[in-house]
C-alpha positions in Angstrom: -4.0 -2.8 49.1 -2.3 -0.4 46.6 -4.9 1.8 45.0 -4.3 2.6 41.3 -5.2 6.3 41.6 -3.7 9.7 42.4 -2.6 10.8 45.9 -5.0 13.8 46.3 -7.4 13.2 49.2 -6.7 11.9 52.7 -8.6 8.9 53.9 -9.5 10.8 57.1 -12.4 12.1 55.0 -13.5 8.7 53.7 -13.3 7.3 57.2 -15.9 9.9 58.3 -18.0 9.2 55.2 -18.1 5.4 56.0 -19.1 6.1 59.6 -21.8 8.5 58.6 -23.3 6.1 56.0 -23.5 3.3 58.5 -25.1 5.5 61.1 -27.7 6.9 58.7 -28.4 3.7 56.8 -29.1 1.4 59.8 -25.5 0.0 60.0 -25.2 -0.9 56.2 -23.0 0.6 53.5 -25.3 -0.6 50.8 -23.6 -0.5 47.3 -21.2 2.2 48.4 -18.0 0.3 47.6 -19.2 -2.0 44.7 -16.7 -2.2 41.9 -14.2 0.3 43.5 -10.4 -0.4 43.4 -10.2 -0.1 47.2 -12.0 -1.7 50.1 -13.4 -0.5 53.5 -10.2 -1.3 55.4 -8.2 1.0 53.0 -10.7 3.8 53.2 -10.8 3.6 57.0 -7.0 4.0 57.5 -6.2 7.7 58.0 -2.7 7.1 56.7 -3.9 6.3 53.2 -4.8 8.6 50.3 -7.2 8.4 47.3 -7.9 10.4 44.2 -10.4 13.3 44.1 -12.3 11.5 41.4 -12.9 8.5 43.7 -14.1 10.8 46.5 -16.7 12.3 44.1 -17.9 8.8 43.3 -18.3 8.1 47.0 -20.2 11.4 47.5 -22.6 10.6 44.7 -23.3 7.1 46.0 -23.8 8.3 49.6 -26.4 10.9 48.4 -28.1 8.2 46.4 -28.1 5.6 49.2 -29.4 8.1 51.8 -31.6 10.0 49.4 -30.4 13.2 50.9 -28.9 16.0 48.7 -27.3 17.6 51.9 -25.6 14.3 52.9 -22.1 15.7 52.3 -22.7 18.8 54.4 -24.3 16.7 57.2 -21.5 14.2 57.1 -18.9 16.9 57.7 -20.8 18.3 60.7 -20.9 14.8 62.1 -17.1 14.4 62.0 -16.8 16.2 65.3 -19.2 13.7 66.9 -17.5 10.7 65.3 -14.0 12.1 66.1 -13.0 10.4 62.9 -10.1 12.7 61.9 -7.5 10.9 64.1 -4.9 13.1 65.8 -6.4 16.2 64.2 -9.3 15.9 66.7 -6.9 16.2 69.6 -5.0 19.1 68.1 -8.3 21.0 67.6 -9.3 20.5 71.2 -5.8 21.3 72.7 -5.6 24.6 70.8 -8.7 25.6 72.7 -10.6 28.3 70.6 -12.3 28.4 67.2 -10.4 31.5 66.3 -7.1 29.7 66.5 -8.5 26.7 64.6 -9.6 29.0 61.8 -6.2 30.7 61.8 -4.5 27.3 61.3 -6.9 26.2 58.5 -4.2 26.3 55.7 -2.0 23.8 57.7 -5.0 21.4 58.4 -6.0 21.6 54.7 -2.6 20.2 53.6 -3.2 17.2 55.9 -6.6 16.5 54.3 -6.0 17.3 50.6 -3.2 17.9 48.1 -5.2 19.1 45.1 -6.0 22.6 46.6 -4.9 25.3 49.0 -6.6 27.3 51.7 -5.6 30.9 52.4 -6.7 33.3 55.2 -7.7 36.8 54.1 -8.6 38.2 57.5 -9.3 37.0 61.1 -11.4 38.9 63.7 -12.6 38.1 67.3 -15.7 36.4 66.0 -15.3 36.2 62.2 -12.8 35.0 59.6 -12.6 35.3 55.8 -10.7 32.6 54.0 -10.5 31.2 50.4 -10.4 27.6 49.2 -8.7 27.3 45.8 -8.3 24.0 43.7 -5.3 23.8 41.4 -7.5 22.5 38.6 -10.8 24.6 38.6 -12.5 22.0 36.4 -11.9 19.3 39.1 -13.9 21.1 41.8 -17.6 20.3 42.3 -20.5 21.5 44.5 -19.8 18.5 46.8 -16.4 20.1 47.6 -18.2 23.3 48.5 -20.7 21.5 50.7 -17.8 19.7 52.5 -15.9 22.9 53.1 -19.0 24.7 54.4 -19.6 21.8 56.8 -16.1 21.9 58.1 -16.1 25.6 58.7 -19.6 25.6 60.3 -18.7 22.7 62.6 -15.5 24.0 64.2 -17.2 25.9 67.1 -19.3 22.8 68.0 -16.0 21.1 69.1 -16.1 23.5 72.1 -19.7 23.1 72.8 -20.6 26.3 70.9 -23.3 26.8 68.3 -22.4 26.1 64.7 -20.8 29.0 62.8 -22.7 31.0 60.2 -21.0 30.4 56.8 -21.6 32.6 53.8 -20.0 31.9 50.4 -19.0 35.2 48.7 -17.4 33.7 45.6 -17.5 30.2 44.1 -14.8 28.5 41.9 -17.4 26.2 40.4 -19.3 27.6 37.4 -23.0 28.2 37.6 -23.8 25.6 35.0 -21.7 23.0 36.8 -23.0 23.9 40.3 -26.6 23.5 39.5 -29.4 24.7 41.8 -28.0 25.9 45.1 -29.4 24.9 48.5 -28.0 28.0 50.3 -29.4 31.5 50.4 -26.1 33.2 49.5 -25.5 34.1 45.9 -21.7 34.0 45.2 -19.9 35.1 42.0 -19.7 31.8 40.1 -16.6 30.8 38.2 -14.3 32.8 40.3 -10.6 32.0 40.8 -11.4 30.4 44.3 -14.2 29.9 46.8 -14.3 32.7 49.4 -16.1 32.2 52.7 -17.1 34.6 55.5 -17.6 32.8 58.8 -19.2 34.3 61.9 -18.7 32.1 65.0 -20.5 34.2 67.7 -19.7 36.1 70.9 -18.9 33.0 72.8 -16.2 32.1 70.5 -13.5 32.8 73.2 -14.0 30.6 76.2 -12.1 31.6 79.4 -8.5 30.4 79.7 -9.3 28.2 82.6 -12.0 26.5 80.5 -9.4 25.7 77.9 -7.0 24.1 80.4 -9.4 22.5 82.8 -12.8 22.3 81.1 -11.9 19.4 78.8 -10.3 16.6 80.8 -11.9 14.1 78.4 -9.9 15.5 75.5 -6.6 15.0 77.4 -7.7 11.5 78.4 -8.6 10.7 74.9 -5.2 12.1 73.7 -3.4 9.8 76.2 -5.4 6.8 75.1 -4.5 7.6 71.5 -0.8 7.8 72.3 -1.0 4.5 74.1 -2.7 3.0 71.0 0.0 4.5 68.8 2.7 2.9 71.1 1.0 -0.5 70.7 1.0 0.0 66.9 4.7 0.9 67.0 5.4 -2.4 68.9 3.5 -4.3 66.3 5.4 -2.6 63.5 8.6 -3.4 65.3 7.8 -7.1 65.2 7.0 -6.7 61.5 10.4 -5.0 61.0 12.2 -7.8 62.8 10.4 -10.4 60.5 11.3 -8.3 57.5 15.0 -8.3 58.6 14.9 -12.1 58.8 13.4 -12.2 55.3 16.0 -9.9 54.0 18.8 -12.1 55.5 17.3 -15.1 53.7 17.0 -13.1 50.5 20.6 -12.0 50.8 21.7 -15.7 51.0 19.6 -16.4 48.0 21.2 -13.6 46.1 24.7 -14.9 47.0 23.6 -18.3 45.6 22.2 -16.6 42.4 25.5 -14.7 42.1 27.4 -18.0 42.2 25.1 -19.4 39.5 25.5 -16.3 37.4 29.3 -16.6 37.6 29.1 -20.3 36.5 26.7 -19.3 33.7 29.1 -16.5 32.7 31.9 -18.9 32.5 29.8 -21.3 30.4 28.7 -18.4 28.2 32.3 -17.3 27.7 33.2 -20.9 26.7 30.2 -21.0 24.3 31.3 -17.6 22.8 34.8 -19.0 22.3 33.3 -22.0 20.5 31.1 -19.8 18.4 34.0 -17.5 17.5 36.1 -20.5 16.5 33.3 -21.7 14.3 32.6 -18.2 12.8 36.3 -17.6 12.0 36.9 -20.9 10.3 33.8 -21.4 8.1 34.0 -20.3 4.4 30.8 -18.3 4.7 31.1 -14.7 6.0 29.1 -14.0 9.2 28.2 -10.4 10.0 26.0 -8.2 12.2 24.6 -4.8 11.1 23.1 -2.2 13.5 19.7 -1.1 12.1 19.7 2.4 13.7 23.2 3.4 12.4 23.3 1.0 9.4 26.9 0.2 10.2 28.6 -3.2 10.6 29.3 -4.2 14.2 30.9 -7.6 13.5 32.4 -9.3 10.4 34.0 -12.8 10.4 37.6 -13.2 9.0 36.2 -15.3 6.0 35.2 -12.0 4.4 38.8 -11.8 3.2 38.2 -14.8 1.0 34.9 -13.6 -0.1 35.6 -10.0 -1.0 39.3 -9.3 -0.2 38.7 -6.9 2.6 39.7 -7.4 6.3 36.9 -7.3 8.9 38.3 -4.0 10.2 38.1 -2.5 6.7 34.5 -3.8 6.2 33.4 -2.3 9.5 34.8 1.1 8.5 33.0 1.2 5.2 29.3 2.4 5.2 26.7 -0.2 4.1 25.6 1.9 1.1 29.2 1.6 -0.3 29.2 -2.2 0.0 26.5 -2.9 -2.5 25.8 -2.0 -6.2 23.1 0.6 -6.5 20.5 -1.9 -7.7 21.3 -4.3 -4.9 21.3 -1.5 -2.3 17.8 -0.5 -3.5 16.6 -4.1 -3.1 18.2 -4.4 0.4 16.6 -1.2 1.7 13.2 -2.1 0.2 13.5 -5.6 1.8 14.5 -4.1 5.2 11.6 -1.6 5.1 9.1 -4.4 4.2 10.4 -6.7 7.0 10.2 -3.9 9.6 6.7 -2.9 8.4 5.3 -6.4 8.8 7.2 -7.2 12.0 4.9 -7.7 14.9 1.8 -8.2 12.7 -0.5 -11.2 13.5 0.8 -14.4 12.1 4.3 -13.1 11.3 7.0 -15.3 12.8 9.5 -13.2 14.8 12.2 -15.9 14.2 11.8 -15.8 10.5 14.7 -15.5 8.1 15.0 -14.7 4.4 17.4 -15.4 1.6 18.5 -12.7 -0.9 21.0 -12.4 -3.7 23.2 -9.3 -3.8 26.0 -8.0 -6.0 28.9 -6.6 -4.0 32.2 -4.9 -4.9 35.5 -6.6 -4.0 38.7 -4.9 -2.9 40.3 -5.4 -6.3 37.4 -3.6 -8.1 35.6 -6.7 -9.3 32.0 -7.6 -8.4 30.9 -10.8 -6.7 27.4 -12.3 -6.4 26.6 -13.4 -2.8 23.7 -15.2 -1.3 22.8 -13.8 2.1 20.5 -15.5 4.7 19.4 -12.9 7.2 17.3 -12.6 10.4 16.7 -10.0 13.1 18.5 -9.7 16.4 16.1 -8.3 19.0 16.4 -6.4 22.3 14.8 -7.3 25.7 11.4 -5.9 24.5 11.5 -8.0 21.4 12.1 -5.1 19.0 14.5 -5.7 16.0 17.7 -3.8 16.6 20.3 -5.6 14.5 20.5 -7.9 11.4 22.5 -11.1 11.6 23.6 -12.4 8.2 25.6 -15.3 6.6 26.9 -14.6 3.1 28.4 -17.0 0.6 29.9 -16.7 -2.9 27.5 -17.8 -5.6 29.6 -16.7 -8.6 29.6 -20.1 -10.2 25.9 -20.6 -9.6 25.1 -17.3 -11.2 27.3 -18.1 -14.3 25.4 -21.5 -14.6 22.1 -19.8 -14.1 22.9 -17.2 -16.7 23.9 -19.8 -19.2 20.8 -21.8 -18.5 18.6 -18.7 -18.7 20.1 -17.7 -22.0 19.5 -21.2 -23.4 15.9 -21.2 -22.1 15.4 -17.7 -23.5 16.7 -18.8 -26.9 14.4 -21.7 -26.8 11.5 -19.6 -25.6 12.2 -17.0 -28.2 12.3 -19.6 -30.9 9.0 -21.2 -29.7 7.4 -17.8 -29.4 8.7 -16.5 -32.7 7.6 -19.4 -34.9 4.1 -19.3 -36.3 3.5 -23.0 -35.6 2.1 -24.7 -32.6 4.6 -27.0 -30.8 3.7 -29.8 -28.3 6.2 -32.3 -26.9 5.4 -35.5 -25.0 7.3 -38.0 -22.9 7.6 -41.8 -23.6 4.1 -42.3 -22.1 2.5 -39.8 -24.5 1.9 -37.2 -21.8 2.4 -33.5 -22.6 5.6 -32.0 -21.4 5.7 -28.7 -23.3 3.1 -26.6 -25.2 4.1 -23.3 -26.8 1.8 -20.2 -26.8 0.6 -20.8 -30.4 -0.4 -24.3 -29.5 -2.2 -23.0 -26.4 -4.2 -20.6 -28.5 -5.1 -23.2 -31.1 -6.1 -25.9 -28.7 -7.6 -23.6 -26.0 -5.5 -25.4 -23.3 -3.5 -23.3 -20.9 0.0 -24.5 -20.2 -0.7 -25.3 -16.5 -3.7 -27.4 -17.5 -2.1 -29.2 -20.4 1.1 -30.3 -18.8 0.8 -34.0 -17.8 -2.3 -34.6 -19.9 -2.4 -37.3 -22.6 -1.8 -35.7 -26.0 -5.1 -37.1 -27.4 -6.9 -35.0 -24.8 -5.2 -31.8 -25.6 -4.8 -32.3 -29.4 -8.2 -33.5 -30.5 -8.4 -33.9 -34.3 -11.0 -35.4 -36.7 -11.0 -35.9 -40.4 -12.1 -32.8 -42.2 -14.3 -34.8 -44.6 -16.5 -37.0 -42.4 -15.4 -35.8 -38.9 -14.3 -39.3 -38.0 -11.6 -39.4 -35.2 -8.0 -39.5 -36.4 -5.4 -41.4 -34.4 -3.2 -39.4 -32.1 0.0 -38.5 -34.0 2.4 -39.8 -31.3 0.9 -43.3 -31.2 2.6 -44.6 -34.4 5.9 -43.1 -33.5 6.0 -44.6 -30.0 4.9 -48.0 -31.3 7.0 -48.3 -34.5 9.8 -45.8 -33.7 9.4 -44.2 -37.1 8.0 -40.9 -38.1 5.1 -40.8 -40.7 6.2 -40.3 -44.3 4.1 -37.2 -44.8 2.1 -34.7 -42.8 -1.7 -35.1 -42.5 -4.2 -32.4 -42.4 -6.9 -32.6 -39.7 -9.7 -30.6 -38.2 -8.5 -29.5 -34.7 -11.3 -29.1 -32.2 -10.2 -26.7 -29.4 -11.3 -27.0 -25.8 -13.9 -24.1 -26.4 -15.4 -26.0 -29.4 -13.6 -23.7 -32.0 -12.5 -25.6 -35.1 -9.5 -25.0 -37.3 -8.0 -26.8 -40.2 -4.4 -27.6 -39.4 -1.3 -29.2 -41.0 0.7 -31.4 -38.6 4.1 -33.0 -38.5 5.4 -35.3 -35.8 8.9 -36.6 -35.1 10.5 -38.7 -32.3 12.8 -37.2 -29.6 15.9 -39.3 -29.0 18.4 -39.4 -26.1 22.2 -39.9 -26.3 21.6 -43.6 -27.0 19.2 -43.0 -29.8 16.3 -44.3 -27.7 12.9 -42.6 -28.2 12.1 -40.6 -25.1 9.1 -38.6 -26.5 7.5 -37.0 -29.5 7.5 -33.5 -30.8 4.4 -32.3 -32.7 4.4 -29.2 -34.9 1.2 -27.9 -36.5 -0.1 -24.8 -38.0 -3.5 -23.3 -38.8 -3.8 -23.2 -42.6 -7.4 -21.9 -42.9 -7.4 -18.9 -40.5 -4.0 -17.5 -41.4 -5.5 -14.4 -43.0 -7.9 -13.9 -40.1 -5.1 -14.4 -37.6 -3.0 -11.8 -39.4 -5.9 -9.4 -39.3 -6.5 -10.0 -35.6 -2.8 -9.4 -34.9 -3.0 -6.1 -36.8 -6.1 -5.2 -34.9 -4.4 -5.9 -31.5 -1.4 -3.8 -32.5 -3.7 -0.9 -33.5 -5.6 -1.2 -30.3 -2.3 -1.1 -28.3 -1.3 2.0 -30.3 -4.8 3.5 -29.6 -4.4 2.7 -25.9 -1.1 4.7 -25.8 -2.7 7.5 -27.8 -5.8 7.6 -25.6 -3.8 7.6 -22.4 -1.8 10.6 -23.5 -4.9 12.4 -24.8 -6.8 11.7 -21.6 -4.0 12.9 -19.4 -3.3 16.1 -21.2 -6.9 16.9 -22.0 -8.0 16.3 -18.5 -5.3 18.6 -17.3 -6.7 21.3 -19.5 -10.2 20.5 -18.3 -8.9 20.8 -14.8 -8.0 24.4 -15.5 -11.4 25.1 -17.0 -13.5 23.2 -14.3 -11.4 24.5 -11.4 -11.6 28.1 -12.5 -15.3 27.8 -13.2 -15.9 26.5 -9.6 -13.8 29.4 -8.3 -15.7 31.9 -10.4 -19.1 30.5 -9.1 -17.9 31.3 -5.6 -17.9 35.0 -6.5 -21.5 34.9 -7.8 -24.9 34.4 -6.2 -26.9 31.4 -7.4 -29.7 33.8 -8.4 -27.5 35.7 -10.8 -27.8 35.0 -14.6 -24.0 34.6 -14.9 -24.0 31.9 -12.2 -26.4 29.7 -14.3 -24.1 30.3 -17.4 -21.1 29.2 -15.3 -23.0 26.1 -14.2 -23.9 25.1 -17.7 -20.3 25.7 -18.8 -19.1 23.4 -16.0 -21.6 20.7 -17.0 -20.3 20.9 -20.6 -16.7 20.6 -19.5 -17.5 17.6 -17.3 -19.3 16.0 -20.2 -16.2 16.6 -22.3 -14.3 14.8 -19.6 -16.7 11.8 -19.9 -16.1 11.7 -23.7 -12.4 11.3 -23.3 -12.9 8.6 -20.7 -15.0 6.6 -23.2 -12.1 6.4 -25.7 -9.8 5.4 -22.8 -12.3 2.8 -21.6 -12.5 1.3 -25.1 -8.8 1.2 -25.7 -7.8 -0.1 -22.2 -10.8 -2.5 -21.8 -12.3 -0.7 -18.8 -15.6 -2.0 -17.6 -18.6 0.4 -17.4 -19.7 1.8 -14.1 -23.4 1.1 -14.2 -26.4 2.6 -12.4 -30.1 2.6 -13.1 -30.7 5.4 -15.6 -33.8 6.9 -17.3 -33.0 6.5 -21.0 -35.4 9.0 -22.6 -33.7 12.0 -21.0 -30.3 10.6 -21.6 -31.0 10.1 -25.3 -32.4 13.6 -25.7 -29.5 15.4 -23.9 -26.8 13.4 -25.8 -28.5 13.9 -29.2 -29.2 17.6 -28.7 -25.6 18.1 -27.5 -24.2 16.4 -30.5 -26.4 18.1 -33.1 -26.1 21.6 -31.6 -25.4 24.1 -34.4 -26.1 21.7 -37.2 -28.6 22.2 -40.0 -30.5 19.1 -39.0 -33.2 18.4 -36.4 -33.8 15.5 -34.1 -37.2 13.8 -34.0 -37.8 11.9 -30.7 -40.4 9.1 -30.3 -40.7 7.6 -26.8 -43.4 5.4 -25.2 -45.7 6.9 -22.6 -43.9 5.5 -19.6 -40.3 6.0 -18.7 -37.8 3.3 -19.7 -34.8 2.5 -17.5 -31.7 0.4 -17.9 -28.5 -0.3 -15.8 -25.9 1.6 -17.8 -22.8 3.7 -17.6 -24.4 7.1 -18.4 -21.2 8.6 -19.8 -20.6 5.6 -22.1 -24.1 5.4 -23.4 -24.1 9.2 -23.9 -20.9 8.6 -26.0 -22.8 5.9 -28.1 -25.6 8.4 -28.9 -23.1 11.2 -29.5 -21.1 9.1 -32.0 -24.1 7.8 -33.9 -25.7 11.2 -34.1 -22.4 12.6 -35.4 -22.2 9.8 -37.9 -25.7 10.7 -39.1 -24.9 14.4 -39.4 -21.9 13.5 -41.6 -24.1 11.3 -43.7 -26.5 14.3 -44.3 -24.3 17.2 -45.3 -27.3 19.0 -46.8 -29.4 18.6 -43.7 -32.3 16.4 -42.8 -34.0 14.7 -39.9 -32.5 12.3 -37.4 -35.2 10.0 -35.8 -34.5 8.6 -32.4 -36.8 6.2 -30.7 -36.8 4.1 -27.6 -39.1 1.3 -26.7 -39.3 -1.9 -24.6 -39.1 -5.3 -26.3 -39.1 -8.9 -25.1 -36.7 -11.4 -26.6 -37.5 -15.1 -26.5 -35.0 -17.9 -26.2 -32.9 -18.7 -29.2 -33.4 -15.2 -30.7 -31.5 -13.9 -33.8 -29.4 -11.6 -31.6 -28.0 -14.5 -29.5 -29.1 -12.6 -26.3 -30.5 -14.2 -23.2 -34.3 -14.2 -23.1 -35.8 -11.2 -21.3 -36.9 -7.6 -21.5 -34.6 -5.1 -23.4 -34.6 -1.4 -24.1 -34.4 -1.0 -27.9 -32.9 2.3 -29.1 -33.2 3.2 -32.8 -31.3 6.0 -34.5 -32.3 6.6 -38.2 -30.9 9.1 -40.6 -31.8 10.1 -44.2 -28.3 10.1 -45.5 -26.5 8.4 -48.4 -26.4 4.9 -46.8 -23.6 2.3 -46.6 -22.5 0.0 -49.3 -23.4 -3.7 -48.6 -19.8 -4.9 -48.9 -18.7 -2.3 -46.2 -21.3 -3.2 -43.6 -19.4 -6.2 -42.1 -16.4 -3.9 -41.5 -17.9 -0.7 -40.1 -17.3 -1.6 -36.5 -13.6 -2.4 -37.1 -11.1 0.2 -35.6 -9.7 2.6 -38.2 -12.1 1.4 -40.9 -13.8 4.4 -42.6 -15.0 5.5 -46.0 -14.9 9.2 -45.1 -12.1 11.4 -46.3 -11.7 13.0 -42.8 -12.9 10.2 -40.6 -10.7 8.5 -38.0 -12.5 5.1 -38.1 -12.8 5.0 -34.3 -16.4 6.3 -33.7 -18.3 3.1 -34.5 -15.6 0.9 -33.0 -16.1 2.8 -29.7 -19.8 2.3 -30.0 -19.5 -1.5 -30.6 -17.1 -1.9 -27.7 -19.3 0.0 -25.2 -22.5 -1.9 -26.2 -20.6 -5.2 -26.0 -19.4 -4.3 -22.4 -23.1 -3.6 -21.5 -24.0 -7.2 -22.6 -26.1 -5.7 -25.4 -26.2 -5.9 -29.2 -26.0 -3.3 -32.0 -27.3 -4.0 -35.5 -27.2 -1.9 -38.7 -29.6 -1.7 -41.7 -28.7 0.6 -44.6 -29.8 1.3 -48.2 -27.9 3.5 -50.6 -29.7 6.8 -51.1 -32.3 6.0 -48.4 -30.4 6.1 -45.1 -29.0 4.0 -42.3 -30.7 2.6 -39.2 -28.9 1.5 -36.0 -30.7 -0.6 -33.5 -29.3 -1.0 -30.0 -30.5 -3.6 -27.5 -29.7 -3.1 -23.7 -31.0 -5.2 -20.8 -33.9 -3.2 -19.2 -33.9 -2.4 -15.5 -36.8 -3.8 -13.4 -37.1 -0.6 -11.4 -36.3 3.1 -11.8 -33.7 4.9 -9.9 -34.4 6.3 -6.4 -35.9 9.8 -6.5 -34.1 12.7 -5.1 -32.4 15.9 -6.2 -28.8 16.6 -5.6 -28.1 20.2 -4.6 -24.7 21.7 -5.1 -23.1 22.3 -1.7 -20.6 25.0 -0.9 -16.9 23.9 -0.5 -15.9 22.6 2.9 -13.7 25.0 5.0 -10.6 23.7 6.7 -7.2 24.5 8.0 -3.7 23.1 7.8 -0.6 22.8 5.6 -1.1 21.0 2.3 1.5 19.9 -0.2 0.3 19.7 -3.9 2.4 17.8 -6.5 1.5 18.2 -10.2 3.6 18.5 -13.4 1.4 21.3 -14.8 2.1 24.8 -13.6 -1.4 26.1 -14.1 -2.9 23.1 -12.1 -0.6 23.8 -9.2 -1.5 27.4 -9.1 -5.2 26.5 -9.5 -5.0 24.1 -6.6 -3.2 26.7 -4.5 -6.0 29.2 -5.2 -8.7 26.7 -4.5 -7.3 25.5 -1.2 -6.3 29.0 -0.1 -10.0 30.1 -0.4 -11.2 27.3 1.8 -8.6 28.0 4.5 -5.5 26.0 3.8 -1.8 27.0 3.5 -0.4 25.4 0.3 3.0 24.5 -0.9 3.5 23.0 -4.4 6.0 20.7 -6.1 6.3 19.8 -9.8 7.4 16.2 -9.4 7.8 13.4 -6.8 11.5 14.1 -6.2 10.7 17.8 -5.3 7.7 16.7 -3.2 9.8 14.3 -1.1 12.5 17.0 -0.5 10.0 19.6 0.6 8.2 17.1 2.9 11.5 16.1 4.5 12.4 19.8 5.1 9.0 20.5 6.7 9.4 17.6 9.0 12.9 18.7 10.0 11.7 22.2 10.7 8.9 20.9 12.9 6.1 22.2 10.6 4.9 19.0 8.9 2.3 18.9 6.2 -1.2 17.8 7.3 -1.9 16.2 3.9 -0.4 15.8 0.4 -2.2 15.7 -3.0 -0.2 13.8 -5.6 -0.6 13.6 -9.3 -0.5 10.0 -10.4 1.3 10.5 -13.8 4.4 12.8 -14.2 6.0 12.3 -17.6 9.8 11.9 -17.2 9.8 12.1 -13.4 8.6 10.3 -10.3 4.8 10.1 -10.1 2.4 9.7 -7.3 2.6 5.9 -6.9 6.4 5.9 -6.1 6.2 9.2 -4.2 3.6 8.0 -1.7 5.6 4.9 -1.1 8.7 6.9 -0.2 6.7 9.4 1.9 5.4 6.4 4.0 9.0 5.3 4.6 9.7 8.9 5.8 6.5 9.4 7.8 4.1 6.5 8.4 1.4 9.0 9.4 1.4 10.8 6.0 -2.1 11.5 4.7 -2.2 11.3 0.9 -4.8 12.0 -1.8 -4.1 10.7 -5.4 -5.3 12.8 -8.3 -5.4 11.7 -11.9 -7.3 11.9 -15.2 -7.0 8.1 -15.7 -10.2 7.0 -14.1 -9.6 3.3 -15.1 -6.1 3.2 -13.5 -6.1 0.5 -10.8 -4.7 2.9 -8.2 -7.7 5.2 -8.6 -10.1 2.3 -8.1 -8.2 0.7 -5.2 -6.2 3.7 -3.8 -6.1 2.4 -0.2 -4.0 -0.6 -1.3 -1.3 1.8 -2.6 -1.0 4.0 0.5 -3.6 6.7 -0.3 -6.6 7.8 1.8 -8.7 9.3 -1.0 -8.8 9.6 -4.8 -9.9 12.7 -6.7 -10.4 12.4 -10.5 -9.4 15.3 -12.8 -10.8 17.7 -13.6 -12.1 18.5 -10.1 -14.0 21.4 -8.7 -13.3 23.2 -5.5 -16.1 21.3 -3.8 -14.5 18.0 -4.8 -11.0 18.7 -3.5 -12.2 20.4 -0.3 -14.5 17.5 0.5 -11.7 15.0 -0.1 -9.4 17.0 2.3 -12.1 17.2 4.9 -12.7 13.4 4.9 -8.9 12.8 5.2 -8.1 15.3 7.9 -11.4 14.8 9.9 -12.3 11.1 9.4 
């Protein structure tokens, strides 16, 4: 048996242990060897070795089986009686005196263990001082001390003398690890080695004649052992002879295998010749690229026809010079992607892929090639080369370009016209539907194709709503187009109705046979509304671009404010008045951040992040914040109990803020704004078209000039305003937020009296869980951090923050600089522990592309994304883009330090 362990302890010791357990346990080993990697035969053979760890396991089991904490010491004393150490027993007896045995202890130790040394400090007529030192101090246990004590005490008993008195002066095992001692001596624990003083008595030197004539049994035993060794040698000789015969047979088998290999090599050579003949005569170019060096190793002669170069010239040119920049980028991205997914579950190792590349020819022209590639793997299955077959697809690309241009012209035409277009085949099934037709009918292209025209284009008479015949029927039956177009009421899939004007005509083939029908129709009743909707969409898109820029820049400025406030708070005690001022300033800055996010949410269509919120407090805080410094007062009227709703606190605060500002502007001379909140129950089929249930009704009433009746339908439209300095966005934002909360907002106004807004939001069944959040100090850490941001003051602020909490910081102003700095740090052997990347860098590489390239450089990179765009998909699903955490700007020192802590110490 081959033990899977270290060679540290001789099995002379385990042989004694087995004999002692059997004797003390009525002939049974109990569970001593259960589950061990070696058996009794192995542990009884003095020529074998085991690990120190396995010996400790045996010690612990022996103590447990025998229920004797001194079992190790007693077992060692019994080794003389068992004579279990093999030839060492005979050497001990032949040397004749305990003093000589103690003097040879270092040599005997090397025969018993390899994990420690024994050294003699002094030897006297009846005493000796020696030390036992383990190479690894943590490896030694009190069992090893008990074993050594037993060996040293038992040496005189070999000669019929009393056991020696052993005192431990110093112990290599620490006091905590040793535990309670069973011996009266008190050594210095945790020393460099165990030091023992041994007294072996006045009779330690038997007379010389006793040594030579007093132990005939020892000599007889030695002779018997030699005879036994001779018998063993004879047995081994027989085994050697059998082994020689086996080797002779194996040699003959090897000769046969060599012959077979020679035959196989010949067949392989012939196969290679056939392959080379094939590769050198096909029109496609065959090539092999080494992945490590990115150099061609083989190129077939057909490359001359394809690109004008000889194979030797191609092999001498680097790969990066054999592709256009755009094709090279696609090639490297494809190779990185294939290497990244290789070996993943479900990925076929024999897969291939097809790509199209543009490559330069020797005459300076460019040629489009189609390359089918796959990996060549080494003996361990790792991809080491790429095998490819390339062919000229110039004519195909020309045809594709022409077809694409024709399709693009048709698509542009269909998209650019204001009419809906549907075509059918001879059976009246839809074969084409343009975007305008999809919008008017409510049918998506993928659903409409293959459907009967009557199902997609459902029209009725405008007067009596009687069904009208499908326009293609008459054409397919008679072959003639109708004389004039007919108006009809088109009923869309959603139930929406529109008055349309339609015209139908046959589609003819080269033989003037009807192969289908083309139907052109337009909405003649909603044209103005459609124009207004298109204008609204364009305005919202412009608003989205404006909001994005504002959010990015404003959040950058807020980052400087919030970050410096969090730094300033570190220098103050929470009990100081200035600390409270700082905290209020921080809250105000964070509220300003929330306000910018609402505009961005409205423009980009972001969904609210809801949580159960107590509305009374939210309304008070938002209203007081908006009216601070104005010559008006807010009068609040709330029910006795608290009212809760599942809302986005920041967005609803924005609603209250905008409506209060609207009221302030309507009362330039001052007045009172009344704010109320109550619970109402709406029944089915209510006037608000809301589902039945309990709602929180918020009312905001001013005493202003009021709104003209003709303006009320337009007040929620973007950019609509009757104020000289208004932007027309405030109420549009309010309407968008309430709509995204599945609520309703109504308005009632009288000129000269005032305006009342009523907001209905679904009420929450339960209030939020109680619990106060205490501000925690920033988390301390250590390591090298790379911060990338396009704003100088944010980089310096991040450096100051992270320096305070223990990090070493390097900054970069864009992705290109960050990648260069990261590479340099890797090359110098001082890599960064984490990187913090700004998501948006105007005019340069941002965080999304930067982290992708950093992963290609170092797959272990730990990255945190930072941005003021809270509704960016990367911030919501950062892990899918290669980041470990996301931190929204503006952030405090607590936010950034906690993010680093979670990334560096997950």
